[in-house]
N, C-alpha and C positions, 0 to 999 in steps of 0.2 A: 728489345722487346720487354714488354712490362714484367712477367715472371721471372725470367731467366737472368735479366740483370740483377734482380733482388735476390736471386738464388732460391728462390721458394720451391720450384720444381725439383731442382737436385736433392734440397732437404728432405722433400715429400719423399722422394725415390729411395734415399738412404735410411731414413729413421722408421717411416712406416709406423710409428708409435700411434697414431691416430686412428690405425685400424685394428689395432688390438684392444682387448679388454680383460678386466679382471673378473672371473666368474664367481669370485666370493664378494663382489660389490656390484652385483646387477643393477640395484636401485641408482647408485651413482651413475654408471654406465648409461642407463635408459635415460637420464637426465642430460648426459653429455651428447648423446646420439642427435637430436634435433640441431644442436648447436654446430656440430661437427658437419652434418649434412649441409647445412646452411653455408658454413664455409666454403665447401669445396663445390656447391651449386652456384654461388656467387663467383667463384674463380671460374667456373665453366662459362658462365655467361659473359664474364669479362674478356676471357680468351676467345670466345665465339667473336663478340665484336671486334677484338683486334683482328682476327681472321678475315672477317668481313670487310674491314678497313683495309688491310694489306690487298686483299683481292681487288677492291676498287681503285686503290693507288696503281696497282699494276696495270690496269686499264687505261689509267689516265698517263702513265708513263709511256706505254705503247702508243697512245694516240699522238703524244707530243713528239716523240721519235719519229713517228710516222708523218707527222705534218713537217717536222724539220727536214727529213729526208727528201719530201716532196718540193720544198722551198730551196734547199741546198744540196742538190744531190753530189755536186762536185766535192764537197766538203767529207762525203760518204765514199768518194771515188766510184761514183757511178756516172757513166756517160749517156746511159739510155734509162729512163725511168718505166718499169712495168709494175704491175702489182706484184708479181714473183720477186722482183729485185727489192722492193720495198720491204715486203714480207720478211725475206732473208736478213735485210739490214737490220729491221726491226728486232728481230729474235737474237742477233748475235751483239746488239749493243749492250754496253757494259750497264747502262742506268735500268735497262729491262731486266737484265740478268740479276742484279740487285734486288730489284722488286720481285722478282721471281722467287729469289732465296727467301726474301721476307714472308712471302706468302707460304712457303714450304716451313718455314721456322714456327710462323703463327699457327698453322695446321697442326705441327708436332705438338706445340704447347697445349693446343685445345684436345688433342687426343689424349695425352697425359690426364689432363684435369678431368676429362670425361671418363677416364678409367677409374680415377679417384673416386669420382661420384657413384660408379657402378661397385666400387668397392665398399662405400658407406651403404648402398642398398645391400650387398652381401653381409655386411656387419650387423645391420639390423635384423636380417635372417637368422643370423647365428646367435644374436643376442636373445630373439624369440625361441629358439631351439634350447638354448642354455636355461631359460625360464621353464619352460615345458619339462625338461629333465629335472630341475629342482623341484617343481610342483609334483612330479611323479617320485619324489624321494630318492632319486638316482644318486645323489651325494650324501645321503644318510648313512650312518652307521648300522650294521645289522643288529636286529634286535631278536634276542631269544627269550622264550617263554621262562619264568623264574624256576619252575621244575626241571626244565630241560637244561638250563644254565647250572643248576645244583648236579645233575647226573653227570655232566661235563666236567665239573670240576672234582668230583670225586673219582672219575675215571682217569683224570690227570694225575691226583695224588698218588694213586695205584701205581700208577706207569713210573712217577719219579721214585717211589718207594722202592719197585723192583730194581731200577736202575742203582739206586742208592746201595742195595744189597749186593747185586753183582759187582760192584768197584771195591767192596769191601771183601769180597772172598779173594 
């Protein structure tokens, strides 16, 4: 298969670095988002195409085996040809099993890449929420009025002086 042979799916599953983002570089992450989404969306389209091709190939293989069984029943150990025996013979043929495995594998790859596309949608929502938090000053430092800050510093000095006297006694 296209992606597993190249190891892309395994790499995606292990790294997941495309799904994380730096909340301190939201501008950079917003520039990356459409490129990442496009990357995974095109992978999804490619894997969907491969799945459809594998399904079509399975139908062709089943038809070829069915025709071959009808033409050469003795090769398959059949004495009497019925639709039931033909169907059973087609199902157990190694070529059909191989084509079925290819369909299952293609579907698995498609599902993994579809999950990555869904993760990109979630990443976008998370970026939006991070921006909302940033705009609401969620990540800002607390600000104290200058007169309150002076009162707080004075109180801190008194506490430290008392501690200093206690340790000297």
